[in-house]
C-alpha positions as CSV (number, residue, x, y, z in Angstrom):
1,M,29.3,3.0,-18.3
2,S,28.8,0.1,-20.7
3,L,25.5,-1.9,-20.4
4,A,27.0,-4.8,-22.3
5,P,27.9,-6.9,-19.1
6,L,24.4,-6.4,-17.8
7,L,22.7,-7.3,-21.1
8,D,25.0,-10.3,-21.3
9,F,24.0,-11.4,-17.8
10,M,20.3,-10.9,-18.7
11,A,20.7,-12.9,-21.9
12,R,22.1,-15.8,-19.9
13,G,19.0,-16.0,-17.8
14,G,16.6,-16.0,-20.7
15,P,13.1,-14.5,-20.8
16,A,12.4,-15.5,-17.2
17,L,15.2,-13.3,-16.0
18,W,13.7,-10.3,-17.9
19,V,10.3,-11.0,-16.3
20,I,11.9,-11.1,-12.9
21,A,13.8,-7.8,-13.6
22,A,10.5,-6.2,-14.5
23,L,9.0,-7.5,-11.2
24,S,12.0,-6.0,-9.3
25,V,11.4,-2.6,-10.9
26,L,7.7,-2.8,-10.0
27,T,8.5,-3.8,-6.4
28,L,10.9,-0.8,-6.1
29,A,8.2,1.5,-7.5
30,L,5.6,0.2,-5.1
31,F,8.0,0.7,-2.2
32,F,8.5,4.4,-3.0
33,W,4.8,4.9,-3.8
34,R,3.7,3.4,-0.5
35,V,6.3,5.3,1.6
36,I,5.2,8.6,0.1
37,G,1.5,7.6,0.5
38,L,1.9,6.6,4.1
39,A,3.8,9.8,4.9
40,Q,1.1,11.9,3.3
41,A,-1.6,10.0,5.3
42,G,0.3,10.8,8.5
43,A,1.2,7.2,9.4
44,W,4.4,8.4,11.3
45,R,3.0,11.6,12.8
46,K,2.3,11.8,16.5
47,P,-1.5,11.3,17.0
48,Q,-3.6,13.8,19.0
49,A,-6.3,11.3,19.8
50,D,-5.3,10.8,23.4
51,A,-5.6,14.6,24.2
52,W,-8.9,14.8,22.3
53,L,-10.3,11.8,24.3
54,G,-9.3,13.5,27.6
55,Q,-11.2,16.6,26.6
56,W,-14.1,14.4,25.4
57,R,-14.5,12.6,28.7
58,A,-14.4,16.0,30.5
59,G,-17.4,17.1,28.5
60,G,-15.6,18.8,25.6
61,T,-16.6,18.7,21.9
62,P,-14.7,17.5,18.9
63,P,-11.7,19.7,17.9
64,N,-12.1,21.9,14.9
65,S,-8.6,21.2,13.6
66,A,-8.3,18.4,11.1
67,G,-6.8,15.1,12.2
68,R,-3.2,14.6,11.2
69,T,-3.2,10.8,11.4
70,P,-5.6,8.0,10.5
71,L,-6.3,7.5,14.2
72,D,-7.0,11.2,14.7
73,R,-9.5,11.2,11.8
74,V,-11.4,8.2,13.0
75,T,-11.6,9.5,16.6
76,Q,-12.8,12.9,15.4
77,S,-15.4,11.2,13.1
78,A,-16.7,9.1,16.0
79,M,-17.2,12.2,18.2
80,R,-18.9,14.2,15.4
81,A,-21.2,11.3,14.5
82,L,-22.4,11.1,18.1
83,L,-23.1,14.8,18.1
84,T,-25.1,14.6,14.8
85,P,-28.8,14.9,15.7
86,E,-29.9,12.7,12.7
87,F,-27.7,9.8,13.9
88,S,-28.8,7.2,16.4
89,P,-26.0,5.6,18.4
90,D,-26.1,2.6,16.1
91,T,-25.9,4.8,13.0
92,A,-23.0,6.8,14.5
93,E,-21.2,3.5,15.1
94,K,-21.8,2.4,11.6
95,E,-20.5,5.8,10.3
96,T,-17.4,5.5,12.4
97,T,-16.8,1.9,11.1
98,R,-17.2,3.1,7.5
99,I,-14.6,5.8,8.0
100,A,-12.2,3.5,9.8
101,K,-12.5,1.0,6.9
102,A,-11.7,3.7,4.4
103,E,-8.6,4.7,6.4
104,L,-7.4,1.1,6.7
105,A,-8.0,0.5,3.0
106,G,-5.8,3.5,2.3
107,L,-3.0,2.2,4.5
108,R,-3.3,-1.3,2.9
109,R,-3.2,0.1,-0.7
110,G,-0.6,-1.7,-2.8
111,L,-0.6,-4.8,-0.5
112,R,-2.1,-7.2,-3.0
113,P,0.4,-6.4,-5.8
114,L,3.3,-7.0,-3.4
115,E,1.8,-10.3,-2.2
116,L,1.4,-11.3,-5.8
117,I,5.0,-10.5,-6.7
118,A,6.2,-12.4,-3.6
119,A,4.3,-15.4,-4.8
120,V,5.0,-15.2,-8.5
121,A,8.7,-14.2,-8.6
122,P,10.0,-17.6,-7.3
123,L,7.7,-19.5,-9.6
124,V,9.0,-17.5,-12.6
125,G,12.5,-18.2,-11.4
126,L,11.8,-21.9,-11.0
127,L,10.3,-22.0,-14.5
128,G,13.4,-20.4,-16.0
129,T,15.6,-22.9,-14.2
130,V,13.6,-25.9,-15.4
131,L,13.7,-24.6,-19.0
132,G,17.4,-23.9,-18.7
133,M,18.1,-27.4,-17.4
134,I,16.1,-28.9,-20.2
135,G,18.3,-27.0,-22.7
136,A,21.5,-28.0,-20.9
137,F,20.6,-31.7,-21.0
138,Q,19.5,-31.4,-24.6
139,A,22.9,-30.0,-25.5
140,L,24.5,-32.9,-23.5
141,Q,22.5,-35.4,-25.4
142,E,23.4,-33.9,-28.8
143,S,27.1,-33.9,-27.9
144,G,27.0,-37.7,-27.3
145,S,29.9,-39.5,-25.6
146,G,32.3,-36.6,-26.2
147,A,30.4,-34.2,-23.9
148,D,32.4,-31.7,-22.0
149,P,31.4,-31.6,-18.3
150,S,32.3,-27.9,-18.2
151,V,29.6,-27.2,-20.8
152,L,27.0,-28.9,-18.8
153,A,28.1,-27.1,-15.6
154,G,27.9,-23.8,-17.4
155,G,24.4,-24.5,-18.5
156,I,23.3,-25.5,-15.0
157,W,24.6,-22.4,-13.3
158,E,23.1,-20.2,-15.9
159,A,19.8,-22.0,-15.4
160,L,20.0,-21.5,-11.6
161,L,20.4,-17.7,-12.1
162,T,16.6,-17.3,-12.5
163,T,15.8,-19.2,-9.3
164,A,18.2,-17.0,-7.3
165,A,16.9,-13.8,-9.0
166,G,13.3,-14.8,-8.3
167,M,14.0,-15.3,-4.6
168,A,16.0,-12.1,-4.4
169,V,12.9,-10.2,-5.6
170,A,10.3,-12.2,-3.6
171,I,12.0,-11.7,-0.2
172,P,11.9,-7.9,-0.2
173,A,8.4,-7.9,-1.7
174,S,7.2,-10.2,1.1
175,A,9.0,-8.2,3.7
176,L,7.4,-5.0,2.4
177,A,3.9,-6.5,2.4
178,S,4.4,-7.8,5.9
179,W,5.5,-4.3,7.0
180,I,2.5,-2.6,5.5
181,E,0.1,-5.2,7.0
182,G,1.7,-4.9,10.4
183,L,1.4,-1.1,10.3
184,A,-2.3,-1.4,9.3
185,E,-3.0,-3.9,12.0
186,R,-1.5,-1.6,14.7
187,E,-3.6,1.3,13.4
188,Q,-6.7,-0.9,13.4
189,A,-6.2,-1.8,17.0
190,A,-5.7,1.8,18.0
191,M,-8.8,2.9,16.0
192,E,-10.9,0.2,17.7
193,D,-9.6,1.3,21.1
194,A,-10.2,5.0,20.5
195,A,-13.7,4.4,19.1
196,T,-14.7,2.2,22.1
197,R,-13.5,5.0,24.4
198,V,-15.5,7.6,22.6
199,F,-18.7,5.6,22.7
200,S,-18.2,4.5,26.3
201,A,-17.8,8.1,27.3
202,A,-21.0,9.0,25.4
203,A,-22.9,6.3,27.1
204,A,-22.0,7.8,30.5
205,R,-23.3,11.2,29.4
206,P,-26.9,10.9,28.0
207,A,-26.9,14.7,27.3
208,L,-23.8,14.5,25.2
209,R,-25.7,14.6,21.9
210,H,-26.9,18.1,22.7
211,A,-23.5,19.4,24.0
212,A,-22.7,21.1,20.7
213,E,-26.0,22.8,20.2
């Protein structure tokens, strides 16, 4: 397959189109990187936290198995922190908050680059369009009264290529950033609920801190 048509298309858009093409490749790479990372973190696995909380309220201890999801890991950490003799309730809460923040930071990884791409790509496209329009009108001025309207029209549509390309990159990047942020917000709400349930159950059982001894 010949790359000549693609190279010709890129040349028509000028340097701005090459920058937008690089941003599109970066967006695609970020998409695959985050999907793999979220899958490894267990973002789409079924959490075990509800079953663990039921056992916890009944007087059980934290499970020995490792948590499969961010919610599981935060719930398990809250239980273990409460059972640590060196931790006061306030310290246990701070430790749980620290782990929850680390889990959420992992879920939100890559969010800032996507937001930056969504903001920058349309601006680069607009810059390319403005530069292209300047060139088109300069060519019209140089041609004088014998200007060919088709030449001007060709220059204008070539200039508008970068605006369209910039928006075509910004829309998926913005959608991906919103999707990641939405997923992180749902996990955060679930973590806060689970941690509250863990500490509420502990407050109702003063001897809980010694249950694992």
